[in-house]
Each structure stands twice: as structure tokens, then as C-alpha cells.
C-alpha positions in Angstrom: -4.7 -9.4 -4.4 -4.0 -8.0 -0.9 -1.0 -5.8 -0.1 -0.2 -4.5 3.4 2.2 -2.4 5.3 3.2 -3.9 8.6 5.6 -3.2 11.5 9.3 -4.0 11.2 10.0 -7.6 12.1 13.4 -7.7 13.8 15.6 -6.0 16.4 15.0 -3.9 19.5 12.6 -1.7 17.6 10.5 -4.7 16.7 10.3 -5.7 20.3 9.1 -2.3 21.3 6.5 -2.3 18.6 5.3 -5.8 19.6 4.9 -4.4 23.2 2.9 -1.4 22.0 0.8 -3.6 19.7 -0.1 -5.9 22.5 -1.3 -2.9 24.5 -3.4 -1.8 21.6 -4.7 -5.3 21.0 -5.9 -5.5 24.6 -7.9 -2.3 24.1 -9.4 -3.7 20.9 -10.5 -6.8 22.9 -12.8 -4.8 25.1 -16.5 -4.5 24.4 -19.1 -1.8 24.2 -19.1 1.7 22.5 -17.0 3.4 25.2 -14.4 0.6 25.0 -14.3 1.0 21.2 -13.8 4.7 21.6 -11.0 4.1 24.1 -9.3 1.7 21.8 -9.3 4.3 19.0 -7.6 6.8 21.4 -5.0 4.2 22.5 -4.3 3.3 18.9 -3.7 6.9 18.0 -1.2 7.1 21.0 0.4 3.8 19.8 1.0 5.2 16.3 2.3 8.5 17.6 4.8 6.7 19.8 5.8 4.4 16.9 6.3 7.3 14.5 8.5 9.1 17.1 10.5 5.9 17.7 11.0 5.3 13.9 12.2 8.8 13.3 14.6 8.6 16.3 16.0 5.5 14.7 16.6 7.3 11.4 13.6 5.7 9.7 10.7 7.1 7.7 13.3 9.0 5.7 11.9 11.7 3.3 14.7 11.7 0.7 13.6 10.5 -2.7 16.7 10.7 -4.9 19.2 8.2 -3.6 22.3 7.7 -5.8 23.9 4.4 -6.7 21.0 2.6 -8.4 22.3 0.2 -11.1 20.4 -1.8 -13.8 21.1 -5.2 -12.3 19.7 -4.2 -8.9 16.7 -2.5 -10.4 15.9 -5.5 -12.5 16.3 -7.9 -9.6 14.0 -5.8 -7.4 11.4 -5.5 -10.2 11.1 -9.3 -10.4 10.7 -9.5 -6.6 8.3 -6.6 -6.2 6.3 -6.5 -9.4 6.2 -10.3 -10.2 5.5 -11.7 -6.8 2.6 -11.3 -4.4 2.8 -10.3 -0.7 -0.4 -12.2 0.2 -2.8 -14.5 -1.5 -6.5 -15.2 -0.9 -7.4 -18.9 -0.4 -9.4 -21.1 1.8 -11.6 -18.1 2.9 -8.6 -16.2 4.3 -5.3 -14.6 3.5 -1.9 -16.3 3.4 1.5 -14.6 3.4 3.9 -15.2 0.5 1.7 -15.5 -2.5 4.5 -16.7 -4.8 5.3 -15.7 -8.4 2.6 -14.0 -10.4 1.8 -12.8 -13.9 2.4 -9.1 -14.5 -0.4 -7.0 -13.1 -1.2 -3.4 -13.8 -4.1 -1.1 -14.8 -5.0 -0.8 -18.5 -7.8 1.7 -17.9 -7.3 5.1 -16.4 -7.3 5.2 -12.6 -10.0 7.2 -11.0 -9.3 7.8 -7.3 -12.2 8.4 -4.9 -11.4 9.4 -1.3 -13.9 8.4 1.4 -13.6 9.7 5.0 -15.1 8.2 8.2 -17.0 10.6 10.5 -14.1 10.7 12.9 -11.9 12.6 10.3 -12.2 16.4 10.9 -12.8 18.8 8.0 -9.3 20.3 8.1 -7.7 16.8 8.2 -9.9 15.8 5.3 -8.5 18.7 3.3 -4.9 17.8 4.2 -5.5 14.2 3.2 -7.2 15.1 0.0 -4.3 17.3 -0.9 -1.8 14.5 -0.1 -3.7 12.0 -2.3 -3.8 14.5 -5.2 -0.1 15.2 -5.0 0.7 11.5 -4.8 -1.6 10.8 -7.8 0.4 13.4 -9.8 3.7 11.8 -8.8 2.5 8.4 -9.7 1.2 9.6 -13.1 4.6 11.3 -13.8 6.5 8.2 -12.8 4.4 5.6 -14.7 3.0 7.6 -17.6 -0.4 6.1 -16.8 -3.4 8.4 -16.2 -4.5 8.7 -12.6 -6.6 11.5 -11.0 -8.9 12.2 -8.1 -12.6 12.2 -9.1 -15.8 13.2 -7.3 -17.9 10.4 -8.8 -17.5 6.9 -10.4 -14.1 6.0 -8.9 -12.5 2.7 -9.6 -9.8 3.0 -6.9 -11.3 3.8 -3.5 -9.2 5.3 -0.7 -10.9 4.8 2.7 -9.5 6.8 5.6 -11.2 5.4 8.7 -10.5 4.9 12.3 -10.4 1.4 13.8 -14.1 1.4 14.8 -15.2 2.7 11.4 -13.1 0.2 9.6 -14.3 -2.8 11.6 -17.9 -1.8 10.9 -17.4 -1.0 7.2 -18.9 -4.2 5.7 -21.9 -2.3 4.2 -19.6 0.4 2.7 -17.4 -2.3 1.1 -20.5 -4.1 -0.3 -21.7 -0.8 -1.7 -18.5 0.3 -3.4 -17.3 -3.2 -4.5 -20.3 -5.6 -4.7 -18.1 -8.4 -6.1 -15.5 -8.2 -3.3 -14.9 -11.7 -2.0 -15.6 -12.7 1.6 -11.9 -13.3 2.2 -11.0 -9.8 1.0 -13.8 -8.3 3.1 -12.5 -10.3 6.1 -8.9 -9.1 5.6 -10.1 -5.5 5.8 -12.5 -5.9 8.6 -10.1 -7.8 10.8 -6.9 -5.7 10.3 -4.7 -6.0 13.4 -3.0 -3.0 14.9 0.4 -4.0 13.5 -1.0 -3.7 10.0 -0.6 0.0 9.2 -2.6 0.1 6.0 -3.8 -2.2 3.2 -4.9 -2.3 -0.4 -7.0 -4.9 -2.2 -6.7 -4.8 -6.0 -9.3 -6.7 -8.0 -8.3 -8.0 -11.5 -10.6 -8.7 -14.4 -11.6 -12.2 -15.4 -9.1 -11.9 -18.3 -5.6 -11.3 -17.1 -4.9 -9.1 -20.1 -7.6 -6.6 -18.9 -5.6 -5.7 -15.8 -7.0 -4.4 -12.6 -10.6 -3.3 -12.6 -11.0 -2.0 -9.1 -9.0 -1.3 -5.9 -9.7 -0.4 -2.3 -7.0 1.1 0.0 -7.4 1.4 3.7 -5.5 4.1 5.6 -5.9 4.4 9.4 -7.3 7.7 10.5 -5.3 7.4 13.8 -2.0 7.8 11.9 0.2 10.8 12.6 1.5 12.8 9.6 4.6 10.9 8.5 3.0 7.5 8.8 -0.2 8.8 7.2 1.6 10.0 4.1 3.8 6.9 3.9 0.7 4.7 3.9 -0.9 6.7 1.1 2.2 6.7 -1.0 2.9 3.0 -0.6 -0.7 1.7 -0.9 -1.5 3.7 -4.0 1.7 2.5 -5.7 1.1 -1.1 -4.6 -2.5 -0.8 -5.9 -1.0 0.1 -9.3 0.8 -3.3 -9.5 4.0 -3.1 -7.4 2.5 -5.8 -5.2 5.2 -7.2 -3.0 7.6 -6.0 -0.3 11.2 -7.3 0.0 13.8 -7.0 2.8 16.4 -6.8 0.0 14.8 -3.8 -1.8 16.8 -0.7 -1.3 16.5 2.2 -1.5 12.7 1.6 -1.4 9.5 2.2 0.5 8.7 -1.5 -0.4 10.7 -2.8 2.5 9.1 -3.4 5.9 12.1 -2.0 7.8 10.4 1.4 7.4 13.7 3.1 6.4 12.0 5.2 3.8 8.6 6.9 4.4 8.1 8.1 0.8 8.5 6.7 -2.7 12.1 6.9 -3.8 13.5 7.4 -7.3 14.1 3.6 -7.3 10.4 3.0 -6.7 9.4 5.5 -9.4 11.7 3.7 -11.8 10.0 0.4 -11.0 6.6 2.0 -11.9 8.1 3.3 -15.1 9.2 -0.3 -15.9 5.8 -1.7 -15.0 4.0 0.6 -17.3 6.5 0.4 -20.2 5.0 -0.3 -23.6 7.1 -3.4 -24.0 5.3 -5.1 -21.2 1.7 -6.5 -21.2 -0.7 -7.6 -18.5 -0.7 -11.3 -18.0 3.0 -11.8 -19.0 4.6 -14.6 -17.0 7.5 -14.0 -14.7 9.7 -16.2 -16.9 8.9 -14.1 -20.0 9.6 -10.8 -18.2 12.8 -12.1 -16.7 14.2 -12.7 -20.2 14.7 -8.9 -20.9 14.0 -7.1 -17.6 17.6 -6.0 -17.3 17.6 -4.4 -20.7 14.4 -2.6 -19.7 16.0 -1.5 -16.5 18.9 0.0 -18.4 16.4 1.8 -20.7 14.5 3.5 -17.9 17.7 4.4 -16.1 19.0 6.1 -19.2 15.9 8.3 -19.4 15.2 8.9 -15.8 
């Protein structure tokens, strides 16, 4: 399963982003080592301009506890975000709108391994590692599922790479995930500038076994707010909150970029996903029968 974070898709801000994306794409179309280096510089400038524009529009909000969440809304958003897919892999590529899906989550403990490209400086690596560790702690508190950063034998890889490093990461992908499909590899290697970040989660052969491995891609060119936003959203999506929805509010799982961090709403969705009453492989119809009761339960305890 592939989950991404993309640019907003409507309004004047979207038009500005499309313009900036076109400039970045032109740079990516150049050839040669110097051209690749120049494209990385232009992408960094593009994302800095984008972050500034988003913040000036009141987006990338950092508030987590938003009041006014009710059980009906939480249940509806759970069915859209946890029981549908943002993308599907078929025909050797990716297709948007993967449709309804069985419930997906991890049954085994999540072991996060953070991998940096050579372009990421030592001080930046320390900041990123600290962010991943704090997000892992937040996700564990929200879900009740064990998740920690490890130095060896990870099953959830977080790759922080610049555009050149990502486009040439095939050998890295084959090393850390030998069974990764060609379509999933292609989705990572051919990320466009308007895809901020991405996670590929790999389930076991038996749906009841849950996810066995995941790979998140975070662009090294991102400025601080977008960087943290990508880490928070992709780790959460890699845990099983697989879809985005324009109706989800207040939520990071909405491509309008209003929120740049996981909100209480999102943490409640994780608590529902990992509740003991649910099981991997449950159909959307089965979950829908009592999802509102589950939403009321987690609201009363959270």
C-alpha cells in the first residue's frame, strides 16, 4: 500500500504551488551531475517558499487539541481514513483512489530505523532523529502499540534523502526490502516535486498477520515545519491510517495542509485502529456495524 502527502489541490494557493512545481520540474528535467545538484537547490527553495506561503495562509497549524469532536464525526472519518486506500498498485504502477479495504495495522512491534543520505548534515541528522523519536513516543501513547527507534533490524525504515539520492536509491530499496514490488520501487524512485513525502506499507500473505514492513520517504530539502509534518503523517499512515480525506477535520489527513501535526482527532483514530475489539483483515462492512460505539468509547477515555 502506498500513502503520500501532496500539495493542496484548489484555490489561489494551489495555482501558486503548481507554478512553483513547474519550475522545480524543469530543473529535474535537466541532465548531468551539476544539473542534478542545481535541481536539489531549486527544490529546497521551492519548499521554503511553499512553507512560507502555507504559514501566511494560516496553514500548517501546530495546535493538537481541537475541541468539538463528536462520536459520529470520528466514526465517519475512521471509515474513510482507516478503511480506504489512498493509492493502489496495479498494472506495474500506482493508481489514485484504491477503494475500500480490509482493516490494516501492525500486529508485531514496530522497529523504526532512520537512514540518512550523504546530503544530510550531522546536526540535521540529530534533529531529525530526535523528531522521529518524539513522534514514535506520541504514536505509542495514542495507539497503545509498541513502537521504538532501533539501531539494527528495523521493520519500518525512514529514509531522509534529497531528490538525487532518492532517484538513485534502487539498490538501497532492494537491500532493505528485497521483496518490494517493481511498482512500489517505481513509485518511490519517480516521486514528483508535488509529492512531499510517501510511505509504502507491506502486508503479510495472510491479512490477519498485518503489516510486516514499511518504508517512509522524507525529502531532505524540506524546511522545519514541512519536515516534521511529513514525519508525523507518514509514520501514522504507515501504522494503518492509510487514506486522506477533504472532509476530515481537524486532521493532518487532509491535503489542504491546514494542520501540520497530528491532532487529538488523529490520535483518537489511532486508538480506535489498535483497539482490542478490532482485528486485522476485518471487512469495512463488519467494522461499520459498531464503529460509532467504538468512537464513543475512545472519546470517553481520551
